[in-house]
ZAMARGU-4260 file (C-alpha; in steps of 0.2 Angstrom, whole numbers, plus 5000, padded with zeros to 4 digits):
<rodrens>
0) 5843/5924/4863 | 5832/5913/4851 | 5836/5895/4848 | 5832/5884/4833 | 5825/5867/4836
5) 5823/5852/4825 | 5811/5838/4827 | 5817/5821/4831 | 5809/5814/4815 | 5818/5826/4804
10) 5834/5824/4814 | 5834/5805/4812 | 5831/5808/4793 | 5846/5819/4792 | 5856/5808/4802
15) 5852/5793/4791 | 5856/5803/4775 | 5873/5808/4783 | 5877/5790/4788 | 5872/5785/4770
20) 5884/5798/4762 | 5898/5793/4774 | 5896/5775/4769 | 5896/5779/4751 | 5912/5790/4754
25) 5920/5775/4764 | 5917/5763/4749 | 5923/5776/4736 | 5932/5767/4722 | 5948/5776/4715
30) 5953/5771/4698 | 5970/5776/4693 | 5972/5776/4674 | 5984/5764/4667 | 5999/5771/4658
35) 5999/5766/4639 | 6014/5771/4629 | 6008/5765/4612 | 6024/5754/4610 | 6020/5740/4622
40) 6004/5729/4621 | 5993/5731/4637 | 5986/5714/4643 | 5976/5709/4658 | 5971/5691/4662
45) 5962/5695/4679 | 5971/5680/4687 | 5979/5692/4699 | 5962/5694/4708 | 5964/5677/4715
50) 5950/5664/4718 | 5943/5674/4733 | 5949/5692/4728 | 5938/5707/4731 | 5950/5720/4723
55) 5949/5725/4705 | 5965/5725/4695 | 5974/5741/4694 | 5965/5753/4682 | 5949/5744/4683
60) 5933/5746/4692 | 5914/5743/4693 | 5899/5755/4696 | 5880/5753/4699 | 5873/5764/4685
65) 5854/5759/4688 | 5842/5749/4699 | 5829/5751/4712 | 5840/5752/4728 | 5835/5765/4741
70) 5843/5783/4743 | 5856/5776/4755 | 5863/5765/4741 | 5863/5778/4726 | 5866/5777/4708
75) 5884/5778/4702 | 5890/5770/4718 | 5906/5759/4716 | 5902/5741/4717 | 5913/5730/4728
80) 5920/5715/4718 | 5912/5698/4723 | 5920/5681/4720 | 5909/5669/4711 | 5909/5652/4702
85) 5893/5657/4693 | 5881/5652/4707 | 5877/5670/4712 | 5861/5678/4705 | 5862/5696/4713
90) 5866/5711/4702 | 5885/5715/4704 | 5902/5714/4696 | 5910/5697/4700 | 5928/5690/4701
95) 5922/5674/4692 | 5930/5657/4689 | 5928/5638/4693 | 5928/5636/4712 | 5945/5638/4719
100) 5953/5640/4702 | 5967/5653/4698 | 5960/5657/4681 | 5949/5672/4683 | 5938/5683/4673
105) 5929/5700/4677 | 5910/5698/4675 | 5893/5708/4676 | 5876/5702/4681 | 5861/5714/4681
110) 5846/5712/4692 | 5831/5723/4697 | 5841/5732/4711 | 5858/5733/4702 | 5863/5736/4684
115) 5882/5736/4683 | 5895/5744/4672 | 5913/5738/4672 | 5929/5745/4664 | 5946/5754/4664
120) 5955/5770/4661 | 5971/5772/4651 | 5982/5788/4649 | 5991/5790/4633 | 6009/5791/4638
125) 6016/5792/4621 | 6021/5809/4613 | 6008/5808/4599 | 5990/5806/4597 | 5983/5788/4595
130) 5971/5786/4580 | 5968/5768/4580 | 5968/5754/4593 | 5966/5735/4592 | 5956/5727/4606
135) 5956/5708/4609 | 5948/5698/4623 | 5939/5682/4627 | 5920/5683/4631 | 5914/5670/4643
140) 5897/5666/4650 | 5896/5659/4668 | 5877/5659/4672 | 5862/5657/4660 | 5848/5668/4659
145) 5830/5663/4660 | 5824/5668/4642 | 5828/5661/4625 | 5820/5676/4617 | 5832/5689/4624
150) 5849/5690/4618 | 5859/5698/4632 | 5873/5710/4628 | 5887/5719/4638 | 5889/5734/4626
155) 5907/5740/4623 | 5909/5759/4624 | 5924/5771/4625 | 5925/5790/4630 | 5938/5803/4628
160) 5930/5815/4640 | 5924/5804/4654 | 5931/5806/4672 | 5923/5790/4678 | 5913/5775/4672
165) 5897/5785/4672 | 5902/5803/4666 | 5906/5809/4649 | 5901/5805/4631 | 5902/5787/4626
170) 5904/5779/4609 | 5899/5761/4606 | 5909/5749/4596 | 5897/5734/4593 | 5910/5723/4586
175) 5918/5723/4604 | 5901/5719/4613 | 5900/5703/4624 | 5885/5694/4617 | 5876/5680/4627
180) 5884/5664/4621 | 5872/5651/4627 | 5855/5658/4624 | 5847/5641/4623 | 5851/5637/4641
185) 5837/5645/4651 | 5839/5636/4668 | 5846/5652/4676 | 5860/5642/4684 | 5879/5641/4683
190) 5889/5637/4668 | 5907/5633/4664 | 5913/5650/4656 | 5929/5641/4650 | 5919/5628/4640
195) 5918/5630/4621 | 5899/5632/4621 | 5901/5647/4633 | 5916/5656/4627 | 5922/5665/4611
200) 5937/5676/4605 | 5932/5694/4601 | 5944/5705/4591 | 5940/5723/4584 | 5947/5740/4582
205) 5943/5758/4589 | 5946/5768/4573 | 5946/5786/4569 | 5952/5791/4586 | 5960/5807/4591
210) 5967/5802/4608 | 5979/5816/4612 | 5995/5813/4621 | 5994/5815/4640 | 5975/5813/4640
215) 5964/5799/4647 | 5953/5787/4638 | 5940/5776/4647 | 5933/5760/4641 | 5918/5750/4648
220) 5906/5736/4646 | 5889/5742/4650 | 5876/5729/4656 | 5857/5731/4654 | 5843/5724/4665
225) 5834/5712/4653 | 5817/5703/4656 | 5818/5688/4667 | 5834/5682/4676 | 5849/5689/4668
230) 5865/5680/4662 | 5882/5682/4670 | 5894/5688/4656 | 5913/5691/4658 | 5928/5697/4650
235) 5945/5688/4651 | 5962/5689/4643 | 5960/5708/4638 | 5973/5716/4627 | 5975/5734/4620
240) 5988/5739/4607 | 5990/5752/4593 | 5987/5749/4575 | 5977/5736/4566 | 5982/5718/4571
245) 5977/5703/4560 | 5980/5686/4566 | 5981/5672/4553 | 5980/5654/4556 | 5996/5646/4549
250) 5993/5630/4538 | 6009/5622/4544 | 6011/5629/4561 | 6002/5626/4578 | 5999/5644/4582
255) 5996/5661/4575 | 6007/5673/4566 | 6004/5690/4573 | 6009/5708/4568 | 6007/5722/4580
260) 6009/5739/4571 | 6017/5752/4582 | 6015/5768/4572 | 6022/5779/4587 | 6038/5768/4587
265) 6039/5767/4568 | 6040/5748/4568 | 6030/5732/4568 | 6032/5718/4581 | 6031/5700/4575
270) 6026/5685/4585 | 6026/5668/4578 | 6017/5654/4587 | 6020/5664/4604 | 6038/5668/4601
275) 6047/5683/4594 | 6062/5685/4583 | 6072/5684/4567 | 6059/5681/4554 | 6061/5686/4536
280) 6049/5701/4532 | 6044/5709/4516 | 6033/5725/4515 | 6023/5729/4499 | 6011/5742/4495
285) 5993/5738/4491 | 5998/5735/4473 | 6010/5721/4478 | 6026/5731/4474 | 6040/5728/4487
290) 6044/5744/4497 | 6055/5736/4511 | 6063/5720/4514 | 6074/5712/4529 | 6073/5702/4545
295) 6065/5706/4562 | 6077/5707/4576 | 6078/5695/4591 | 6064/5704/4599 | 6053/5702/4584
300) 6054/5721/4579 | 6055/5727/4561 | 6057/5745/4558 | 6046/5755/4546 | 6055/5771/4549
305) 6060/5773/4530 | 6041/5772/4525 | 6029/5786/4523 | 6012/5785/4532 | 6000/5774/4522
310) 5993/5757/4521 | 6005/5742/4518 | 6005/5723/4518 | 6018/5714/4529 | 6023/5697/4523
315) 6031/5686/4536 | 6041/5671/4531 | 6042/5657/4544 | 6049/5641/4537 | 6038/5636/4523
320) 6024/5647/4529 | 6021/5664/4522 | 6007/5675/4530 | 6001/5692/4525 | 5995/5706/4537
325) 5988/5723/4532 | 5995/5737/4543 | 5993/5756/4544 | 6007/5767/4547 | 6001/5784/4554
</rodrens>
């Protein structure tokens, strides 16, 4: 009987590859899509990660999409979440915030060995296609780069055919990018991401969608290895809702008047200075003609059921303050 033999060198090589693949499988990251019904706003403040947490929020994850690490640490391997206060300088996805603080954010830092991408998956749990989404979040910078000539970006993208953070066809939405906020600081050191100079509110919409009921949409913030030492950029207080939402600063009130269109539910939800309920509402067409009038209920909901699909202006009367909000009913 003939026997096949393998050299010890080749055996060690194959053993190393097998162990590497086993390690990759052992650290595999499962992202279970978040159920999004189109009626309720999804929000994530990342505080649930905790000051020392190494677990991503449900539905979120991070992956190494580029870099010079060896075969044992391949491209598209999930990244373990690392706690940080901005002092870390290796490429990864970070659970970032002031040392010991409960206020957390999800951050990316690119290096020569690791370029990350972070994001989330959502399943359309409504009974209709979603054609427009409003996205809002707080952009924060927790570490400076080393170059004032490079404006670093975490590029926002979405995909309707992806099955992970690195597969599928992705569409960019530049209005939702996280841009480097403190480009003049080049010390490559930690920053306070909650400070005014290092944070900004970002709002925008994903329009002209055809996100079918029962299917999954992925969103991601994609980093890039820029020249020099890179900045640590983060997302905080992320929210997702249907329709186009406009927040108008009230002249006589301390907060915003917000109108959340929910075309799937044939209604709008109104929040005044962080509260809901019982405000006077007038809906006009774009020519200023009144087409509907009444009051929101105690939960802040006002039905648009009698209106045909189209574009309208919702006028919200709150005491002496009248604010207007453009909405689309689909």
